[in-house]
N, C-alpha and C positions, 0 to 999 in steps of 0.2 A: 450610373448615377442615379441617385433617389428623387423621386418625385416629392412635391411639398407634403402631400397627403402621408405618404410612406414614412418620410422623416419625421412627421408629427406624430404618427402611430408608433414609431420606435422609441421617441422620447418619452411618450405617455408609458408605454411598456417598461421601459428602464426606469422611469420615475418612482414605480412602485417597488422597485427591487433595489435593496441596498448592497447585495453581494450576489455573486454568481451562484447557480445551484451547486449542489454536491456533485453531481456529475461532471459539471464544468470544472469545479475545483479539483476532482479526482484526475481528470485528464491533464490538467496543467502540471499538477505534481507528478503524475506518471511520465509526461514529457520531460520534466525537469530532471526526474531520476533516471530516464534512458539516456539524457545528455550527458550526466554524471557518470553512467556506467561506460559509455562509449569514451569519456575522458579517461577514466581509470583503466579501460582495456588498452588505451592507446598509449598511456604513459607507463603504468605499473603492472598491468596484468598481461603479460606475454606468455607466461608459463601457465600450465593447467592449474596449478595450486594458486596463482595469482588471479585467475578468471574465477575460480571457485570462490576465493575470498571477496571479490568483487560482487558476484552474485549474492552471496550471503548478506553483504552489507546493503544491497539493493533491497533484498526480501526484508531485512530488518527494518528499513525506513518504510516499507510499504505495510509491514505489520504494525508498526508504532503508529502510522496515520489510521489504519483500520481500526486499532484499539482505541484511539482517541476519540473516533467517531462513535464508536459502540458505547464506551463509558458516557460520553457527553448526552448520549440520547438522541443524536442527529441521525443515526442510523440504527435499525432494529433488524432482527433476524426472525424468521419463522418457518414453520414447518406445516404442511397440510397432511393431516393423518387421516383424511376421509370424513371427519366429523366437524371440520372447520380448521382454522389457523391456529396454532400454538406458538407463543413466543418462546424462541430459543436464544434470546440475546445473551443471557447469562451464559450459557453453554458455549456461544461463540466467543465470548470474552475469556473464558477459561482455556479454550482452544488456542486462541491468539497469545495469551500470556506464555502457555507451555512452549509454543514455537518459538517465541521470543526468548525464552529462556535456553532453549535447545540451540538457538542461533548464538547468543551470547557465549555459551559454553564452547561452541566452534571456533568463535571469533577471539577468544582470550586464552592466554597461555595457562591460567589457572583453571580453565574448565574442565569439566568431569567428563566430556563426550569423548569417546574412544573412536578413533578413526583408523581403520586397518590400512597398512600401507601395501603397495601392489605385491612385495616380496612375502608378506605375511599371509597371504591367502592360501 
């Protein structure tokens, strides 16, 4: 149970914040993605290809969220090359777009990605 002072401090802290921080949002979205994956695994993904498709869809949703945060400027990336931090956000955006395109190729019939079958190796 909270004391009156603690409750008041919590209200003051929450009053200045209109929405949760990005870490909280990411955790909530990840929890939702994990729940969706568990649902897909339980219902549709009993075979290895089904589990792979479920993983691809989860990865796709995660990359779409990452890309949205990068493009909107809410998240930036950088690298310390010894002489200070260099912004690498543009490179991160391009990598995320390339990974999304690859996943889209894997998840669609018209995709150009080539997947070797066990007998083809």
